[in-house]
N, C-alpha and C positions, 0 to 999 in steps of 0.2 A: 412025460414032464421032466424039463431040463432043470439043473440047478447052476446057480452061479456064486461063487464064494469070495467073499471079503474077510479075510482071514475066518473067524468061526460063522460069521455071520452069512446065512444061505438066503439067497433069492430064488423064487422059484418061478418058472416061465415056460412058455411054449416056444419053439424057436422062430415059428412064423410070427411072434410078436416083438421079437428084436430087431429094432430098427437101425441098429448101431449102438446102442447103450452101452453093451459088452465093451465095445473096442474104442472108437472115436470119442463117443460121448463120455465114458469114464476117463479116458486119456485126457480129453479137453480139459475137464475139470480140475485133474491132477497136474497139468501144466505149472510150472512156476510162476509165470507171471499170473495167470488166472486165479491160482490158488489165493494170492493176495488180496483177490478183488472179492472173495468170499465170507460176507458178513454172516456170523452166526447167530441165532436167534431160529424166528419163524421162517422156513424154506419150502417153497412151494417148486414141484417140477410138473411143469405143463407138458401135455403131450404125452405124459409118463410112460406109456406102454406099462411093462411090468415094472418100474421104478427104479432102473439101475442107476440113472443119475441121483436122484433123490436119495435112494438107500445108500449110496456112496458118501453123501454128505452127511448123513446120520451116523452113519460107522466111524466116519473121520471126524466126528464131535462138534460139526456146524451145526445141525439142525438140532434144534431143542423140540421143536415141534414141526414136522414133516407134513405135508399135503400133497396128495399126488391125484390129478386132474386128467382125465382122457376122454375122447369122445367113444371110444370103443369099451363095451362093457365085458368084453371077454376077460379083459386083464381083470377084473375083478377077482377072479375065483384065485388066480396066482397071488397076487398081492395080498388077499387074505390068510391064504397058505403061509405065506412069508411072516406077516404080522403074528399069526399063531405060532409057528415054529420059534420064532425069536422072541415071543413075548415083548413086542412092540405096540401093543393096543391102546395104551395112553398115550403114546407119543406120535402115531402115524393115521392119518387119516384118508381113505380114497372116495373120491366122488366121480360118477360118470357125468361128462358133461362137455358139451359144445363150448370152449373156451370156457367164461366163466358163467354160461346161462342159468346153470343148475346150483350156482356156488353163491349161498347167500351169507357165509360168514361175513362177520365185522371185524376185520383183520388186516393189520398191515404186514407184509412180508419183507424183511430184511433182505433176502436174496430170493430170485426166482431163476431158476435154470431150464432150460428145454433144447431138445434136439426136435424142432419141428418137422411138418411134411416142409419139404423146400423146392420142389419142382412145379415151376409155373405152368407147364401145359401137360397134356396127356402124354403117357409112354407110348412111343412107336410100337405097334404092334399088339398094345393094350397090357391089361396087368394079369397075372396068375391067381390073383385071388381079391376079394373086396377088402382084405386087411390089408394086402399089399397097396392096394390104392389109397387107404388112409393113412398109411405109415409116409407114403411119398408125395401124394398129390395136393399142392395148394394152390390150385387153379386161379390165375388173376390175382394171386396174392390174398385171396378172400382171408384166409386165417389170419394170415400177418395183419392186414389191416383192423379186422377185428379185435385180436389180442391187443395191440398198442392201444387202440381207443379205448378198451375196457379194463387196462389191467391198471390205469391210472388211480382210480380209487383206492386201489390195493398197495400202494407206496405212498410213502414220505421221501423228503431230499435226501436221504442217506440211504433208501432203497437201491439196489440193483439188480439189472436183469443179464443174464448170461447165458446167449444163444451161440449154439453150435449149429452151423450152418455148411451145405454144401455148395462149392465154388460153382458147379455146374447148375444151380437152381437158383434159387432168390440171393442177389449178390449184396456187396456192400454196399454199393452205390442205390440199389433199390431200397435198404433199409434206412441210409442217410436221407434220402428225399422222403421217405414215409414218416420218419420222426424227427424232422428238422425243427417242427413248431413245437415239440413238447418234449424232447429230451435231446441229451448231449451224449456223444461216442467217447467214452473215457479209453477202451482200448480195442484195438480189433488184432488178432494173431493168426497168418496162416501156417498150415501145418497137415501133413497127412495122419499125424496122432497113431501111428502105428498100423492105419488100415493097409491091407494087402491088395486092394481094388486100386482102379486107374484115379480114383476121385482124389482130390485135394479139398480138407475144408478150412473154415474159418471161424474163431470165436469172436463174437462182438459183444462188447459189453456196456451198459446205457443207464444212464441216470437221468431223473427227471430235472429239466430245467428249473 
């Protein structure tokens, strides 16, 4: 079991469950321009994995109530350990869910953050594990389509979505085309966010029209 520390706050995880949250995910949220767009209150991390981005918002006092959703039930063990260790059981909730399929709470989120699966086609040569496939592949943008269709009922006009995407996968143009009838793009920032690999990322922030 691995540990990631934000000051005295410990996040527990298995390295195979880290899809980049400990690096470009958190660094994107900590960007000067992006931080200005985080609204405090009810915060959701979609495709949370072990919850790195969500717990970062909690540690930085943005999240008063934090909700973590992920399709992979393996994350629950580690998130529960993080909740127990840091005594955040009153403020943090995890739900295993494909997008919002298993989430029935009647709630409006102030900020939704996500580093979603962002490759539109299968990896050449295949995947080393089912988990790697879950983290990486959004074939034909099925997740993005379902997410933007379902998320509207959990937002109001002042809610914002903050997505951290890989430039080699779902593009800014893809998201603009997908969301043009229901959302407006407030900010797009391109950056490597201290990632040591070849990829460059972008953060795109959207509001309801």
